[in-house]
VEXDREN-2710 file (C-alpha; in Angstrom, 1 decimal):
% VEXDREN-2710
k/r/px/py/pz
1/UNK/9.6/18.9/-30.9
2/UNK/10.2/15.8/-28.7
3/UNK/9.1/16.0/-25.0
4/UNK/11.9/16.6/-22.5
5/UNK/11.7/14.2/-19.6
6/UNK/13.7/14.4/-16.3
7/UNK/14.1/11.3/-14.1
8/UNK/15.0/12.2/-10.6
9/UNK/15.6/8.6/-9.3
10/UNK/19.4/8.1/-9.0
11/UNK/20.7/5.1/-10.9
12/UNK/21.2/2.8/-7.9
13/UNK/20.0/-0.6/-6.9
14/UNK/16.4/0.6/-6.2
15/UNK/16.3/2.3/-9.6
16/UNK/17.3/-0.9/-11.4
17/UNK/14.3/-2.7/-9.8
18/UNK/12.0/-0.3/-11.7
19/UNK/14.0/0.4/-14.9
20/UNK/15.4/-2.6/-16.7
21/UNK/16.6/-2.0/-20.3
22/UNK/13.1/-2.6/-21.7
23/UNK/11.6/0.1/-19.5
24/UNK/14.5/2.5/-20.2
25/UNK/14.0/2.1/-23.9
26/UNK/10.3/2.5/-23.6
27/UNK/10.7/5.9/-21.8
28/UNK/13.4/7.1/-24.2
29/UNK/11.0/6.4/-27.1
30/UNK/8.7/9.0/-25.7
31/UNK/11.2/11.9/-25.6
32/UNK/14.6/13.3/-24.7
33/UNK/15.3/11.7/-21.3
34/UNK/17.8/13.1/-18.7
35/UNK/18.7/10.3/-16.2
36/UNK/20.0/11.1/-12.7
37/UNK/23.6/9.7/-12.8
38/UNK/24.7/11.6/-9.7
39/UNK/24.3/8.5/-7.5
40/UNK/22.1/10.3/-5.1
41/UNK/18.8/12.3/-5.0
42/UNK/18.8/15.8/-6.4
43/UNK/18.8/18.6/-3.9
44/UNK/15.9/21.0/-4.2
45/UNK/18.2/23.5/-5.8
46/UNK/19.5/20.9/-8.3
47/UNK/15.9/19.9/-9.1
48/UNK/15.0/23.6/-9.8
49/UNK/17.8/23.9/-12.2
50/UNK/17.1/20.7/-14.1
51/UNK/13.3/21.3/-14.4
52/UNK/13.7/24.6/-16.2
53/UNK/12.9/23.3/-19.6
54/UNK/11.3/19.9/-18.8
55/UNK/7.7/19.0/-19.5
56/UNK/7.6/15.7/-17.6
57/UNK/9.3/14.6/-14.4
58/UNK/9.6/11.0/-13.3
59/UNK/10.1/10.7/-9.5
60/UNK/10.7/8.0/-6.9
61/UNK/11.0/7.5/-3.2
62/UNK/13.0/10.3/-1.6
63/UNK/12.4/12.8/-4.3
64/UNK/12.5/16.5/-3.2
65/UNK/9.0/18.0/-2.5
66/UNK/7.5/20.0/-5.4
67/UNK/7.2/23.3/-3.4
68/UNK/6.2/26.5/-5.0
69/UNK/9.8/27.7/-5.4
70/UNK/10.7/24.7/-7.4
71/UNK/7.6/25.0/-9.6
72/UNK/8.4/28.7/-10.2
73/UNK/11.5/27.6/-12.1
74/UNK/9.6/25.0/-14.1
75/UNK/7.2/26.9/-16.4
76/UNK/6.9/24.1/-18.9
77/UNK/6.2/21.2/-16.4
78/UNK/3.0/19.5/-17.3
79/UNK/3.2/16.0/-15.8
80/UNK/4.7/14.4/-12.6
81/UNK/4.9/10.6/-12.9
82/UNK/5.7/9.1/-9.5
83/UNK/7.0/5.5/-9.4
84/UNK/5.9/5.2/-5.7
85/UNK/2.3/4.8/-4.5
86/UNK/1.3/7.7/-2.4
87/UNK/2.2/11.1/-3.8
88/UNK/1.4/13.0/-0.6
89/UNK/5.0/13.4/0.6
90/UNK/6.0/14.9/-2.8
91/UNK/3.1/16.7/-4.5
92/UNK/1.8/19.9/-2.9
93/UNK/-1.3/21.9/-3.5
94/UNK/0.8/24.2/-5.6
95/UNK/1.2/21.4/-8.2
96/UNK/-2.5/21.1/-8.7
97/UNK/-3.0/24.9/-8.7
98/UNK/-0.6/25.1/-11.6
99/UNK/-2.7/22.5/-13.5
100/UNK/0.1/20.0/-13.5
101/UNK/-1.2/16.4/-13.9
102/UNK/0.0/13.6/-11.6
103/UNK/0.2/9.9/-12.0
104/UNK/1.6/7.2/-9.7
105/UNK/2.1/3.5/-9.3
106/UNK/-0.6/3.5/-6.6
107/UNK/-3.0/1.1/-8.4
108/UNK/-0.3/-1.5/-9.0
109/UNK/0.9/-1.2/-5.4
110/UNK/-2.6/-1.6/-4.1
111/UNK/-3.1/-4.8/-5.9
112/UNK/0.1/-6.2/-4.5
113/UNK/-0.8/-5.2/-0.9
114/UNK/-4.2/-7.0/-1.4
115/UNK/-2.3/-10.1/-2.5
116/UNK/-0.3/-9.9/0.8
117/UNK/-3.5/-10.0/2.8
118/UNK/-4.4/-13.4/1.2
119/UNK/-0.9/-14.6/1.9
120/UNK/-0.9/-13.5/5.5
121/UNK/-4.3/-15.0/6.1
122/UNK/-3.3/-18.4/4.7
123/UNK/0.0/-18.3/6.5
124/UNK/-1.6/-17.7/9.9
125/UNK/-4.7/-19.9/9.4
126/UNK/-2.7/-22.9/8.2
127/UNK/0.0/-22.1/10.8
128/UNK/2.7/-22.3/8.2
129/UNK/5.6/-20.6/10.1
130/UNK/5.1/-23.0/13.1
131/UNK/4.9/-26.3/11.2
132/UNK/7.8/-25.3/8.9
133/UNK/10.0/-24.5/11.9
134/UNK/9.0/-27.6/13.8
135/UNK/9.7/-29.9/10.8
136/UNK/13.2/-28.3/10.4
137/UNK/13.7/-29.3/14.1
138/UNK/12.9/-32.9/13.2
139/UNK/9.3/-33.0/14.5
140/UNK/6.7/-34.8/12.3
141/UNK/3.2/-34.3/13.9
142/UNK/1.0/-37.3/14.2
143/UNK/-1.9/-34.9/14.5
144/UNK/-2.2/-31.3/13.5
145/UNK/-4.7/-28.5/13.9
146/UNK/-4.8/-25.8/11.3
147/UNK/-7.5/-24.0/9.4
148/UNK/-8.3/-22.4/6.0
149/UNK/-9.8/-19.4/4.4
150/UNK/-12.6/-21.2/2.5
151/UNK/-16.1/-20.4/3.6
152/UNK/-15.0/-18.1/6.4
153/UNK/-16.6/-14.8/7.4
154/UNK/-14.4/-11.8/6.6
155/UNK/-14.7/-8.3/7.9
156/UNK/-13.1/-5.3/6.1
157/UNK/-12.5/-2.1/8.0
158/UNK/-12.1/0.8/5.5
159/UNK/-12.8/0.5/1.8
160/UNK/-10.5/1.9/-0.8
161/UNK/-8.4/0.7/-3.7
162/UNK/-6.6/-2.1/-1.7
163/UNK/-9.7/-3.5/-0.1
164/UNK/-11.4/-3.3/-3.5
165/UNK/-8.8/-5.6/-5.0
166/UNK/-9.0/-7.8/-1.9
167/UNK/-12.7/-8.4/-2.3
168/UNK/-12.1/-9.5/-5.9
169/UNK/-9.3/-11.9/-4.8
170/UNK/-11.5/-13.4/-2.1
171/UNK/-14.2/-14.5/-4.5
172/UNK/-12.8/-18.0/-5.1
173/UNK/-12.9/-18.6/-1.4
174/UNK/-16.7/-18.0/-1.2
175/UNK/-16.5/-16.0/2.0
176/UNK/-19.3/-13.9/3.6
177/UNK/-18.0/-10.4/3.7
178/UNK/-18.9/-7.6/6.0
179/UNK/-17.6/-4.1/5.3
180/UNK/-17.3/-1.0/7.5
181/UNK/-16.8/2.2/5.5
182/UNK/-18.2/5.7/5.4
183/UNK/-17.5/6.1/1.7
184/UNK/-18.3/2.8/-0.1
185/UNK/-21.0/3.1/-2.7
186/UNK/-24.1/0.9/-2.5
187/UNK/-23.4/-0.4/-6.0
188/UNK/-20.1/-1.8/-4.9
189/UNK/-21.7/-3.5/-1.9
190/UNK/-24.3/-5.1/-4.0
191/UNK/-21.8/-6.1/-6.8
192/UNK/-19.7/-8.2/-4.5
193/UNK/-22.6/-9.4/-2.3
194/UNK/-21.2/-7.7/0.8
195/UNK/-23.0/-6.6/3.9
196/UNK/-22.6/-3.2/5.6
197/UNK/-21.7/-3.5/9.2
198/UNK/-20.6/-1.5/12.2
199/UNK/-17.2/-2.2/13.9
200/UNK/-18.8/-4.0/16.9
201/UNK/-20.6/-6.4/14.5
202/UNK/-17.4/-7.1/12.5
203/UNK/-15.2/-7.7/15.5
204/UNK/-17.8/-9.9/17.3
205/UNK/-18.9/-12.0/14.3
206/UNK/-16.1/-12.3/11.7
207/UNK/-13.4/-15.0/11.6
208/UNK/-10.9/-12.8/9.7
209/UNK/-10.7/-9.0/10.1
210/UNK/-8.6/-7.0/7.7
211/UNK/-7.7/-3.3/8.4
212/UNK/-7.6/-0.9/5.5
213/UNK/-8.4/2.5/7.1
214/UNK/-6.3/5.5/6.3
215/UNK/-4.3/7.3/9.0
216/UNK/-6.4/10.3/9.8
217/UNK/-7.0/12.0/13.2
218/UNK/-10.4/10.3/13.3
219/UNK/-8.8/6.9/12.8
220/UNK/-6.1/7.1/15.4
221/UNK/-6.6/4.0/17.6
222/UNK/-9.9/3.4/15.8
223/UNK/-9.5/-0.3/16.9
224/UNK/-9.8/-0.1/20.7
225/UNK/-9.3/-2.7/23.4
226/UNK/-13.0/-3.0/23.7
227/UNK/-13.4/-4.0/20.1
228/UNK/-10.4/-6.4/20.2
229/UNK/-11.9/-8.2/23.2
230/UNK/-15.1/-8.8/21.3
231/UNK/-13.2/-11.0/18.8
232/UNK/-14.3/-14.7/18.5
233/UNK/-12.0/-17.4/19.8
234/UNK/-9.5/-18.2/17.1
235/UNK/-10.3/-15.0/15.1
236/UNK/-7.6/-13.4/13.0
237/UNK/-6.7/-9.7/12.7
238/UNK/-4.6/-8.5/9.8
239/UNK/-3.3/-5.0/9.5
240/UNK/-1.6/-3.8/6.3
241/UNK/-2.9/-0.2/6.6
242/UNK/-1.2/2.0/9.3
243/UNK/0.0/0.8/12.7
244/UNK/-1.7/3.6/14.7
245/UNK/-5.1/2.6/13.5
246/UNK/-4.9/-0.1/16.2
247/UNK/-4.3/0.6/19.8
248/UNK/-1.0/-1.4/19.8
249/UNK/-0.6/-1.7/23.6
250/UNK/-4.2/-2.9/23.9
251/UNK/-3.6/-5.5/21.1
252/UNK/-0.6/-6.9/23.1
253/UNK/-2.8/-7.3/26.2
254/UNK/-5.5/-9.1/24.3
255/UNK/-3.1/-11.3/22.4
256/UNK/-1.6/-12.3/25.8
257/UNK/-4.8/-13.4/27.4
258/UNK/-7.3/-14.2/24.7
259/UNK/-7.4/-16.8/22.0
260/UNK/-7.0/-14.5/19.0
261/UNK/-4.4/-14.2/16.3
262/UNK/-2.8/-11.4/14.4
263/UNK/-0.6/-10.7/11.3
264/UNK/0.8/-7.2/11.4
265/UNK/2.7/-5.6/8.6
266/UNK/2.7/-2.0/10.0
267/UNK/3.4/-0.6/13.5
268/UNK/3.0/2.7/15.4
269/UNK/6.8/3.0/15.4
270/UNK/8.9/1.7/12.5
271/UNK/11.2/0.0/12.5
272/UNK/9.6/-2.1/15.2
273/UNK/11.9/-1.9/18.3
274/UNK/13.6/-5.3/19.0
275/UNK/12.3/-5.3/22.5
276/UNK/8.7/-4.5/21.6
277/UNK/6.1/-6.6/23.5
278/UNK/4.6/-7.7/20.2
279/UNK/7.7/-9.8/19.6
280/UNK/6.8/-11.9/22.6
281/UNK/3.3/-12.7/21.4
282/UNK/3.4/-16.3/19.9
283/UNK/0.0/-15.9/18.2
284/UNK/1.2/-12.9/16.2
285/UNK/3.1/-13.1/12.9
286/UNK/5.1/-9.9/12.4
287/UNK/6.2/-8.6/9.0
288/UNK/8.5/-5.6/8.4
289/UNK/6.1/-3.4/6.4
290/UNK/6.6/-5.4/3.2
291/UNK/3.0/-6.1/2.2
292/UNK/3.5/-4.6/-1.2
293/UNK/4.7/-4.1/-3.7
294/UNK/6.7/-7.2/-4.1
295/UNK/10.0/-6.6/-5.9
296/UNK/8.8/-8.1/-9.2
297/UNK/5.9/-5.6/-9.3
298/UNK/8.2/-2.6/-9.5
299/UNK/8.9/-3.2/-13.2
300/UNK/5.1/-3.4/-13.7
301/UNK/4.8/0.0/-11.9
302/UNK/7.3/1.6/-14.2
303/UNK/5.5/0.1/-17.2
304/UNK/2.2/1.5/-16.0
305/UNK/3.7/4.9/-15.4
306/UNK/5.4/5.0/-18.8
307/UNK/2.2/3.9/-20.5
308/UNK/0.4/6.8/-18.9
309/UNK/3.1/9.2/-20.0
310/UNK/2.4/8.0/-23.6
311/UNK/-1.3/8.4/-23.1
312/UNK/-0.7/11.9/-21.8
313/UNK/1.3/12.9/-24.8
314/UNK/-1.4/11.5/-27.0
315/UNK/-4.1/13.5/-25.2
316/UNK/-5.8/10.4/-23.9
317/UNK/-7.2/9.6/-20.4
318/UNK/-4.6/8.2/-18.1
319/UNK/-5.2/5.0/-16.1
320/UNK/-3.1/5.9/-13.0
321/UNK/-3.9/9.5/-12.6
322/UNK/-4.0/10.9/-9.0
323/UNK/-6.5/13.8/-8.9
324/UNK/-6.3/16.5/-6.2
325/UNK/-9.1/15.1/-4.1
326/UNK/-7.6/11.6/-4.0
327/UNK/-4.1/12.9/-3.3
328/UNK/-5.5/14.6/-0.1
329/UNK/-6.7/11.3/1.2
330/UNK/-3.4/9.4/0.7
331/UNK/-1.2/8.4/3.6
332/UNK/2.1/10.2/4.1
333/UNK/4.4/7.2/3.6
END
């Protein structure tokens, strides 16, 4: 009997960035697929009804949460394949207690976010927004002052999947890398010729500091005003993790009276209020939480998820599986 697959993502504009005709055909080749043609997300009640005889469920952003009452109506459900990154907003402990396997696009998303750190660093160091805007105003500089990423010292705060990809991407720039992490294995440190360091050492010695800590109670305002004021003149802070890891009010004060720079992709409150003091900081580049994935990677996410569904059906190990212990560490957004 062919597997029965439910796709909860409504067939809207976002859906089409994940599922082109090739990806649709690839999923349909794996079983009998029910697509969501309602034009909206299913309600929890609708999801319960549609899952009754389904073995696999493909979800996306905004999906109903897989609470116990939904799972009680889905005795045959064996795999949840999420096209987003974090599964924390959707997958409950009850899912794992039932033995349901979970995969997501987290690995593909992480690589895209790591790429954004490189882009953000180069944009700030080379002062690309400034020189581009001035040239459009008719100004051709006789002299210019910009910097690069090559041979710079880089500090990484928090080490997970994104920072792991970042370290690999930094290799052609032959940086010296310091890392602050409670969980990184010594083998990983040695493999990439990194140096363990405390936060004070990273903030006082590194040219570029990239934040990758998860948003836990312990990490709320982990980056304090005291640390920020230790940054070297001209040093750059990049945050693609969570806004509240940095004391945002303190960062504004330091940006206003010290020679440091920042590229921020995340904020304590999102969307960022239009009158937020950060918008008045000329040494800050502000991005609207779009570090990753880039739109073109969404098709790759769907391909990876579909490939893992095929591997699941063949009884093989899945590349993008999210085990219970890892799901617990994921951010909520």
